[in-house]
C-alpha positions in Angstrom: 7.7 177.4 53.8 6.2 177.1 50.3 3.0 178.1 48.6 1.8 176.3 45.6 0.1 177.9 42.6 -2.8 176.1 40.9 -1.7 176.6 37.3 -5.0 175.7 35.7 -6.0 177.2 32.3 -8.2 179.8 34.0 -5.4 181.1 36.2 -2.9 181.2 33.4 -5.4 183.1 31.2 -6.0 185.5 34.1 -2.2 186.3 34.4 -2.0 186.8 30.6 -5.1 189.0 30.5 -3.8 191.2 33.3 -0.5 191.8 31.6 -2.1 192.5 28.3 -4.5 195.0 29.9 -1.5 196.9 31.3 0.4 196.9 28.0 -2.5 198.0 25.8 -3.8 200.6 28.3 -0.4 202.2 28.3 0.0 202.0 24.5 -3.3 204.0 24.3 -1.9 206.4 26.9 1.1 207.1 24.6 -1.3 208.0 21.8 -3.3 210.3 24.1 -0.1 211.9 25.4 1.0 212.7 21.8 -2.4 214.2 21.2 -1.8 216.3 24.3 -4.9 214.9 26.0 -2.7 213.6 28.8 -0.4 216.3 30.2 2.6 216.4 32.6 4.8 213.4 33.1 4.1 209.9 31.9 6.1 206.9 33.2 5.3 203.7 31.4 5.5 200.1 32.7 6.1 198.2 29.4 8.2 195.1 30.1 7.5 195.1 33.9 3.9 193.7 33.7 4.8 190.3 35.2 5.7 191.9 38.5 2.4 193.6 39.1 0.3 190.7 37.8 2.2 188.1 39.8 2.3 190.0 43.1 -1.4 191.2 43.0 -2.5 187.6 42.4 -1.1 186.7 45.8 -2.9 189.6 47.7 -6.4 189.8 49.2 -8.9 192.7 49.3 -7.9 193.4 52.9 -4.3 194.1 52.0 -2.9 197.5 51.1 -0.7 198.6 48.2 1.8 201.4 48.0 3.4 202.2 44.7 5.6 204.7 42.8 5.0 207.1 40.0 5.2 204.2 37.5 2.0 202.7 39.0 -0.5 202.2 36.2 0.3 198.5 36.2 -0.1 198.0 39.9 -3.4 200.0 39.9 -4.9 198.0 37.0 -3.8 194.6 38.4 -5.1 195.6 41.9 -8.5 196.0 40.4 -8.9 199.8 40.3 -11.3 200.3 37.4 -9.7 201.2 34.1 -12.4 203.8 33.4 -11.5 205.8 36.5 -7.8 205.5 35.9 -8.1 206.8 32.3 -10.3 209.6 33.5 -7.6 210.5 36.0 -5.0 210.5 33.3 -7.0 213.0 31.4 -7.6 215.2 34.4 -11.3 214.6 34.6 -13.5 214.8 37.7 -14.6 211.3 37.2 -11.0 210.1 37.8 -10.0 208.1 40.9 -8.5 211.3 42.4 -11.0 213.7 40.9 -8.6 214.6 38.2 -6.2 216.2 40.7 -3.6 213.5 40.8 -2.9 212.5 37.2 -0.6 209.8 36.0 1.8 210.0 39.0 -0.7 210.0 41.8 -3.3 207.3 41.3 -5.1 206.5 44.5 -8.3 204.6 45.3 -9.3 204.0 48.9 -11.9 201.4 48.0 -9.2 199.1 46.7 -6.7 200.1 49.4 -4.4 201.5 46.7 -2.3 204.2 48.4 -0.4 205.7 45.6 1.2 206.7 43.2 4.0 208.6 45.0 6.2 210.9 43.0 9.0 211.1 45.6 11.7 208.4 45.1 11.6 206.2 48.2 8.6 208.2 49.6 6.3 205.2 49.7 8.5 203.1 52.0 7.8 204.9 55.3 4.2 205.3 54.3 3.9 201.5 53.9 5.4 201.0 57.3 2.9 203.3 58.8 0.0 201.6 57.1 1.3 198.2 58.2 1.6 199.4 61.8 -2.0 200.6 61.8 -3.3 197.5 60.1 -1.6 195.2 62.6 -4.0 196.7 65.2 -7.1 197.4 63.0 -6.9 194.6 60.3 -5.0 191.7 61.8 -3.6 189.5 59.1 -3.5 192.2 56.4 -0.3 192.7 54.4 1.0 196.0 53.0 2.8 195.5 49.6 5.2 198.3 48.9 6.6 198.7 45.3 9.6 200.8 44.6 12.5 200.9 42.1 16.1 200.1 42.7 16.9 203.9 42.7 15.2 204.1 46.0 17.9 202.0 47.8 20.1 205.1 47.8 17.7 207.0 49.9 17.8 207.1 53.7 14.1 206.2 53.9 14.9 202.8 52.4 17.4 201.8 55.1 15.4 203.5 57.9 12.2 201.7 56.9 13.7 198.3 56.5 15.4 198.6 59.8 12.2 199.6 61.6 10.0 197.1 59.8 12.2 194.1 60.8 12.8 195.6 64.3 9.0 195.9 64.9 8.1 192.8 62.7 5.7 194.8 60.6 3.6 193.0 58.0 5.2 194.6 54.9 6.0 192.9 51.6 8.8 195.0 50.0 8.9 194.6 46.2 11.9 196.2 44.6 11.3 196.5 40.8 14.9 196.5 39.7 14.9 197.6 36.1 18.6 198.3 36.2 18.3 202.1 35.6 17.3 204.7 38.1 16.2 207.3 35.5 19.4 207.5 33.4 22.0 206.0 35.8 22.8 202.3 35.5 22.7 200.4 38.7 26.3 199.3 38.4 27.3 202.9 38.3 25.5 203.9 41.4 25.7 200.9 43.7 28.7 198.8 44.8 26.3 195.9 45.7 24.0 195.4 42.7 22.1 192.4 44.2 19.5 194.5 46.1 18.2 191.6 48.1 21.5 191.4 49.9 20.9 194.9 51.3 17.6 193.7 52.9 19.2 190.6 54.3 21.7 192.8 56.1 18.7 193.8 58.2 18.1 190.1 58.9 15.0 190.2 56.7 14.0 187.2 54.6 15.0 188.2 51.1 15.1 186.7 47.6 15.8 187.7 44.0 13.2 186.6 41.4 12.9 186.7 37.6 10.6 189.7 37.2 9.9 188.8 33.6 8.0 185.7 34.6 4.5 186.2 36.3 4.3 182.6 37.6 7.7 182.9 39.4 6.6 186.3 40.7 3.3 185.0 42.0 5.0 182.0 43.6 7.5 184.3 45.4 4.8 186.7 46.5 2.7 183.8 47.9 5.7 182.5 49.9 6.3 186.1 51.2 2.6 186.7 52.1 2.3 183.3 53.9 5.4 184.2 55.9 4.0 187.6 56.8 0.5 186.5 57.7 2.0 183.8 59.9 3.6 186.5 62.0 7.1 186.1 60.5 7.6 189.8 60.0 8.5 191.6 56.7 9.7 190.0 53.5 11.8 191.4 50.7 11.6 190.5 47.0 14.0 191.9 44.4 12.3 191.5 41.0 14.8 191.6 38.2 13.0 193.3 35.3 13.4 195.8 32.5 11.4 198.7 31.1 11.2 198.6 27.3 10.3 202.3 27.0 12.1 205.3 28.2 12.1 206.4 31.9 9.4 209.0 30.9 8.1 210.6 27.7 10.8 213.2 28.0 13.7 210.8 28.2 16.0 210.5 25.1 17.6 207.2 26.5 21.2 208.3 25.7 22.4 206.1 28.6 21.5 202.7 26.9 21.8 201.3 23.4 19.1 199.9 21.2 20.6 196.4 21.1 20.3 196.1 24.9 16.6 196.9 24.7 16.1 194.4 21.9 17.8 191.7 23.8 15.5 192.2 26.8 12.5 192.3 24.5 13.2 188.6 23.7 12.2 188.1 27.4 8.9 189.9 27.0 6.7 188.4 29.8 3.5 188.6 27.7 5.0 186.9 24.6 6.8 184.3 26.7 3.6 183.3 28.7 1.6 183.2 25.4 4.2 181.0 23.7 4.4 178.7 26.7 0.6 178.3 27.0 0.4 177.5 23.3 3.3 175.0 23.4 1.6 173.2 26.4 -1.9 173.3 24.9 -3.2 175.7 27.6 -4.7 178.2 25.2 -6.1 178.2 21.7 -5.9 180.9 19.0 -9.6 181.5 19.5 -9.1 182.1 23.2 -6.1 184.5 22.5 -8.3 186.4 20.1 -11.1 186.6 22.5 -8.9 187.9 25.4 -7.4 190.5 23.0 -10.8 191.6 21.9 -12.0 191.9 25.5 -9.0 194.0 26.4 -9.3 196.3 23.4 -12.9 196.8 24.1 -12.2 197.7 27.8 -9.5 200.2 26.7 -11.8 201.8 24.1 -14.6 202.1 26.6 -12.2 203.6 29.2 -11.1 206.3 26.6 -14.7 207.0 25.8 -15.6 207.3 29.5 -12.7 209.6 30.1 -13.2 211.9 27.1 -16.9 212.2 28.0 -15.9 213.2 31.6 -16.1 216.7 33.1 -13.4 219.1 34.2 -13.6 220.3 37.8 -15.5 223.6 38.0 -13.3 226.7 38.5 -15.1 227.6 41.7 -14.0 224.2 43.2 -10.3 224.6 42.4 -9.5 225.8 46.0 -10.9 222.6 47.6 -8.2 220.8 49.5 -5.8 223.8 49.0 -4.9 224.7 52.6 -1.6 226.7 52.4 -3.1 229.8 50.8 -5.8 230.1 53.4 -3.3 229.7 56.3 -1.1 232.4 54.9 -4.1 234.7 54.5 -5.3 234.1 58.0 -1.8 234.7 59.4 -1.5 238.0 57.4 -4.8 239.2 58.8 
């Protein structure tokens, strides 16, 4: 089964714009973090943009998305407004989670974007549950579940893949294999470093894809989605990718050398797509400048929106906090 992509100029420009939006949004987040306007943890997606852009292009509004704590790229590519994401980053009430989630817990029900999940592997069983519900309530809907290769060492990975295939759940598993689970190289933690083989052990259709190429990622995602929508059960994609920045803003990166990072930067998905489009006369310098200007304006507007936002009133801080009240009631 194969799904073709119509690679016209408009679609290529769309993929390029999505990746550039993610890159420049996060570059601005670094600045705001250094100014202490963004607090807590910040996990950046630089280098991995092709995965989110490609997969999201294959999904529909009825589909669901479950992500990890490195989810800014998926949220933006999914269509969650940049304004509300930036407001959430700054902890403002206008954020997509009212300022309570922050960088690691983006969520937007309107776009069926279910996290941001800070627990490694925590989104896997959640995706299975959403897919099980959707099979009854939204026939034909697909749940796309993003996670890193570090999650394959968790029991939830194996339990969820087994159940998903056993029950033929409509889940698209997308493993963003950036070769390092925090500071541990994949080859130092796993005997089998081709993650797709672990999924195939559960008799699940699986493939490894160049995660630095948005076109290849979209093609694979479309194959997978067609398989799932046609009742074929779950599908597994291992996207081989690489993060250019540290695991988080607190990471000193002592586990990898600069030359390795520079080698991977030659595979930058944004620059490679730009160069290919130029070489094949699919984009002009004027169009590149126009897209960049649009993106920069969107980022600036998002920062202005977030900075003009409001903090949650002190008298509302106990909303959604249930444990304290339960303890007090039991004590009385």
